[in-house]
N, C-alpha and C positions, 0 to 999 in steps of 0.2 A: 475565371481565377481565381484567388484572392492574394491581392498585391500586397507585402510587411510591407510600410512604410516606417525609417528610422525617424525618429520624434529629433527635436533639435535641441541640442541641452545647450543651453546656455552657460558659458562658464565668465566667470567673474576674476576680474586682477584689478591688486591693491596701485591707486593712482598717485606712486610716488608718497612722500610726505606730506597730502594733504592725509591717506591715510583710508580715503574713500575705496569700499570694495566695489569696482563698476564692470559694466557687463564690458568683457572685450570687445565686441561688436557692439556699438550701440549708431547712432541716429545721428545725422550732421544734415541741418534742416535752412540748407541755399535755398534746395528746388521743393521743400517738402508744402508748398501749397501748389503746387504744379511743374510744369515742364519752363523752362528758363526761360523770361519773355513772355507769359500765358497771364492773364489776369490771375492776381493771385485767391484759389476759392477755400474761403476758410473752413467749411466743408472737407475739402478734403484732405487738408492737414490734421483735422481732428482726426480720420480713418486713419490715414498715416500711423501720426500719435499712438492713436490707439491701440492699434497694431502690435505696432513697436512693444508696445508693455507690454499686453498682454502674452505675447513672444518670450518678454523674459529681458528686455534692454531695460536698466533702469540709467540712462547717462542720454543729456539730449541736448548736445551743443545746436544754441543758436548765436545770432549774433544781432545787433543795435540797426544794422542798415540789409539783413534779408528782407526781401521783399521788393514786390515793383515801389513801393514806399515805405519809409523808414518807418522802421516799426511794427511791422507786420505778419515777419513771422516773431515775433516777441509774443505780441498780441497774441494768438493762436496758440501759443504755448501758456499761453496765460491762462485761455479760457479752460485748458485740457486739461491743465492741474488743477482746475477748481473743483474737476468734476471726476476726478480720483484719491483714493485713498493708500495706494504706493507709496515708499520713500520713491520717492526721483527729482535725483541729481540734476541741476542743470545751471551748463552751463552759459558767458553772451561776452557780449568784445563789445567794444569800445575805441573809439577813434575816427573811426574811418566816416564819419561824417564829415570830419571840418573838410572844408574845401575854399584857399586851395587846401591839400594835405601835407603838410611840411614840416618840420621843425617845431618852426616857428611857430603854428599854431597850438600846436600840444604846450596846456596850460595844467595846473592841476585846478584850477574852476571851474574851467571847461569839460575837463574830462568829469570833476567830481557831479557835474548837473546832467553828463554822458548814464550815469550810473545811478544817477536818484531817478530822473527819466525811465529807464529801462527796470529798476523795480515796481515803478507803476503799470509799465506795462504788460511784466509778468505777474503784476497780482501778490508778488510775492514780499516778504518783509527786509530777509537776506538772500541776496545769489551764492549758488555755492562755488560758484568758480567763474569771475570777472579776468576777461583776460584781454589785454592792449592788443589792437585790430593790428599786425603787420604795421605800426610804423613805419617812419623814415628811422635808418641805422643810426643817426644822429641821438636819435629820443635815448635808446638804450645808453649813452655816457650821460643820463640826466637824473643823476640821483633826488630829484628833489620830486620828479614822476614817478618813482618807485616808492615816497616817503608818504605819497599822497594815499595810496593802497592801504600802507600800515593805517594809516587815521582811518582810513573807512572802516579798516577791519576793528578797529579799539570802538568803531561808533556801534556795530553792528549791523552797517550794512554788507557789508562781503565777508564771507569764510575763507576763500582763500585765495592768492594770484596768482595769475596764469598770460603765458603770452603768447600770440599764433604767427610767428616770423616766416618772412622769405627765404633769407641766408643762411646759413650755418653760423655764419660769426654773429649774427643777429640772438642766436641763442647761446653763444658760449658765453656770449656779452650777459646776458641778460640773467642766465642762473650765477653770475658773479653778485646778483644781489637776492640774504638770504630768504625773501618772503617770494620771492618765484617757483613755486610747488613746482607747475607742471612749464612743459613748452610744446604747440602743435605748429608740426611742420611738417613741408608734402614727402612723404615718405614712400616708395613703391618700386616696384620692380627696373622702369626708367629712372628712378630718382633715387640711386644708390648710398650719395654721398655721407648722407647720416651714420653708415654703418663705423664710418674713421672714426673720429676722436672725441664727435658731438656724441655718440652712443656710449664711448667709452666719459666721459666728464656727467656725463647726464644720471648714468650705478654709480660714478663716485661719489653723488652729490642729491642719493635720492630723489630725483626728477621724475617723474610722469612725464611717458611720453603720446603726446595722442595725434593719430597719423591719418592726414586730412589727404583727398581728391586720389583715396586710394588705387583707382582706377586707373586713370588718369584722364580723368573729364571722359570717362567712357570708351576710350582707345582694348584698354584691356580686357571688355568685354570679351573683344573678337570678332563683335556684331555690327563694327563698320564697314567701308570701301568706301575705293577710291567715288564712288557715284553717292556716297551718304551726303545730304547736303543739312543744316541743320537755319533755325529762324534767325531774321534780319536782328532781333532782339535777345539772341541764344547769346555767350559770349565766346561760344565755339564758332561762332563768323567773324563777330567784330574784334576779339581780343586773339589772334595769333601772333599777331610781330608788337603784343599788350598798348593796343591804340589806347583803353580805358586804364587798365590797372598791368598789377606785373606780369609778364605773359608766362610765370611756371605756372601761374594758377590755370593757363586753357591747357592740354592737350601732356600737363609737365613740362611746358617748353620747346617739344619739342617737335618737329614740322611733320607734318602731318601723315605726308606723305611715308616717311623713313618711319611712321609711328607703323604704320600697315605692315611696311615689309617687315620691322622686328616683330610684329604680333602673328605673321603667319608664322614664323620660325615658332613663335613660341608657340602656334599651334597643333608643332608637331612632336617638341617635347613632351605635354599633354594629352595628348591623343586619346580620346575616348572619355578625355576629363573636363568639365564644366571650366575655361580659360577665366573668367573670373573668379569664380570661386580658389580655385590656387592662386590666382593673385593675390587673392585675402588672403590665405593659409601662407603663399610666404611669408610676408607683413606679419601673420601673428608667430612666426614662429622665432623671432627675434627676441628675445629677454628686455630686450632696454623697452621693448613696446608695452603701452600700460592696455591699450585702447585703439583701435582702429573705426575711423568715423566714415563710412560711404555714406552717402546720400537716397534720396527716393525718391520717387514723385508718382509713386500708388504704390496703396495697399502690400499687392504680391512682390515689392521693391524685397521687402521687409523680410520674408521669409526664403528672398533669391540673395539675400547677404546673408543670411543667418545662416544660410548651409554650408554656407564655407566651412562650417563648428561642425560639420560631417566629415570634411574631405581631408584626409587621412593625410599630415606635414609628407614635407619633398622628400625624393627621397635624393641621397648625396649627388646622384649623378642628376638631376636633374638640378638644382642647387647650381653644379657646375656648368649645365648646359644655357641656367638662366645669366646669368653672368659672362657667358661668348654673347651673347646678344647683346648683352647693352655695355661690351669693349666695341663692336664689331656695328653699330648702329647709332648708339645715343650716347657714351660718355664723351666724346670726343668734342660734340657738340652744344652738351648740357653740364658733365660733371664740376663744371672753372666758375660755373655762371653762381650759384648756386650753394 
């Protein structure tokens, strides 16, 4: 019997006032060289990037600190770009190399050096989108930091400036600077606070929104259980309480066992449907979202992510049920923190 498959049709959205038309499901490269904690595999990274672009993805989000060593992910992206003729937009980030990672360490000269180093690793003349990489909250109150990127834009080294934030407060403060074109923020079924004031304000200012950690570090795939284990070098083992960086980056800041209970109820809401795809679809149903950037540690993850584009929009009763799960299990311990 011939089984007819629905081809994946990638859709594109305008990334706020950048006016770039980017794939609404794109690629985050935190783990593009393999699973968290594994040695970085440049060949695997190239295969993942190739699969994404060949499927229609035209936006790649990386950072100078991604990989087991500084610059590995950017270097892999740079090598890949040299082999392609398609127009591919690249976003990277700067700031997390600072140690200690403090407000005082953020200085224009240091950030300039980070940007120039990223340009070399990416082997490009201009970065489409440079993002401050989750700096301390105080940095968002320093005009000289944002002024630096205006100079870099005038010099032709960057095209647009964005920020990657941990907290709503940081995103709201950042978009007070006119040259901030995008905000990257954690947004998923377990992190719903952005739907309030934040989405209202970014729409008013025509700021693009990149949704990261869309599957809550894999929780929203529905594939984990109380017996699941993670490698010692995987942040899902060592950062559950924020030991190394903001705990909101790991399982979206949710207690693991509580998250499993919430996922079981979500599975009943989407019985017969792929939970990961519906979790991505839930995000895309919000008009304020420009793009979702799930990761991939294997090429086949690309198609699994893009399959969400074939998923139907959530029905009203499903949206209500998702909100009930959030209210029951998540909101009290998460909503006020970020």
